[in-house]
C-alpha positions in Angstrom: -0.3 -17.0 -23.1 -0.6 -14.3 -20.4 -3.9 -14.0 -18.9 -5.4 -10.5 -19.4 -6.1 -10.1 -15.5 -2.5 -11.1 -14.6 -1.2 -8.7 -17.3 -3.1 -5.8 -15.9 -2.1 -6.6 -12.4 1.6 -6.8 -13.4 1.5 -3.5 -15.3 -0.2 -1.8 -12.3 2.4 -3.3 -10.0 5.3 -2.2 -12.1 3.9 1.3 -12.4 3.4 1.5 -8.6 6.8 0.4 -7.8 8.9 2.1 -10.5 7.1 5.4 -11.3 8.3 8.3 -9.3 5.3 9.4 -7.3 7.2 12.1 -5.5 7.5 14.3 -8.6 3.7 13.9 -9.4 2.4 14.1 -5.7 1.7 17.8 -6.2 -0.8 18.9 -3.6 -1.5 15.2 -2.6 1.1 14.5 -0.1 1.2 12.5 3.1 1.2 15.8 5.0 -2.2 16.6 3.4 -3.7 13.1 4.4 -2.5 13.8 8.0 -4.8 16.9 8.0 -7.8 14.7 7.4 -10.0 13.3 10.2 -8.7 10.0 11.5 -11.7 8.1 10.1 -10.9 9.4 6.6 -7.3 8.5 7.0 -8.2 5.0 8.1 -10.5 4.6 5.1 -7.7 5.5 2.8 -5.2 3.1 4.5 -7.7 0.3 4.5 -8.5 0.6 0.8 -4.9 1.0 -0.2 -3.7 -2.0 2.0 -6.6 -4.1 0.6 -5.6 -3.1 -3.0 -1.9 -4.0 -2.3 -3.0 -7.4 -1.1 -5.3 -7.8 -4.2 -2.5 -6.9 -6.6 -0.1 -9.3 -4.8 -2.7 -12.1 -5.0 -3.3 -11.5 -8.7 0.5 -11.5 -9.8 0.8 -15.2 -9.3 4.4 -14.7 -7.9 3.6 -12.8 -4.6 1.1 -15.0 -2.9 3.2 -14.9 0.2 2.9 -11.1 0.3 -0.8 -11.3 -0.1 -1.1 -13.8 2.8 1.2 -11.7 5.0 -0.8 -8.5 4.2 -4.0 -10.3 5.2 -2.4 -11.6 8.5 -0.6 -8.3 9.3 -3.3 -5.7 8.6 -6.5 -7.4 9.7 -7.3 -8.4 13.3 -10.5 -10.3 13.8 -12.1 -9.0 10.5 -11.2 -5.4 11.3 -8.3 -3.2 10.4 -5.8 -3.2 13.2 -5.5 0.2 14.8 -1.9 -0.3 15.5 -1.2 -0.9 11.8 -3.0 2.3 10.9 -0.8 4.1 13.5 2.3 2.7 11.9 1.3 4.0 8.6 0.5 7.5 10.1 3.8 7.5 11.9 5.6 6.8 8.5 3.6 9.6 7.0 4.7 12.0 9.7 8.5 10.9 8.9 8.0 11.4 5.1 5.3 14.1 4.7 6.4 15.3 1.3 6.0 11.9 -0.3 2.7 10.6 -2.0 0.7 8.7 0.6 0.3 5.6 -1.6 4.1 5.2 -1.7 4.4 5.5 2.0 1.6 3.0 2.5 3.4 0.6 0.2 6.7 1.1 1.9 5.2 0.2 5.3 3.5 -2.9 3.8 6.8 -3.9 2.1 8.6 -3.5 5.4 6.2 -5.8 7.1 5.6 -8.4 4.3 8.5 -8.1 1.9 9.3 -6.4 -1.4 7.4 -6.7 -4.5 10.7 -6.4 -6.5 11.8 -9.8 -5.7 9.9 -13.0 -6.8 
């Protein structure tokens, strides 16, 4: 029997990975996020990366990604400024994409893809 929490995490993950965000990005693109103050950008990055780590931990098949996200993004209990800059750099390269997809791509590049188990 599938646990309710694992089911929700898996559904969220599948939607995040497979649903085309580009067509629904509308006005909310990476270019728009880059117009925000840096502190606001950092807040979005931190909450997004934290959620990616949380989802990875809850799927029961991506624990290695959850550990990597924690080791990769956090430096002494604080978000590593170099990682925020890596996300910003990717957003500059892909300004038309939804920011969540760009953040996920940067995390997957560093820690592995969710598509494989």
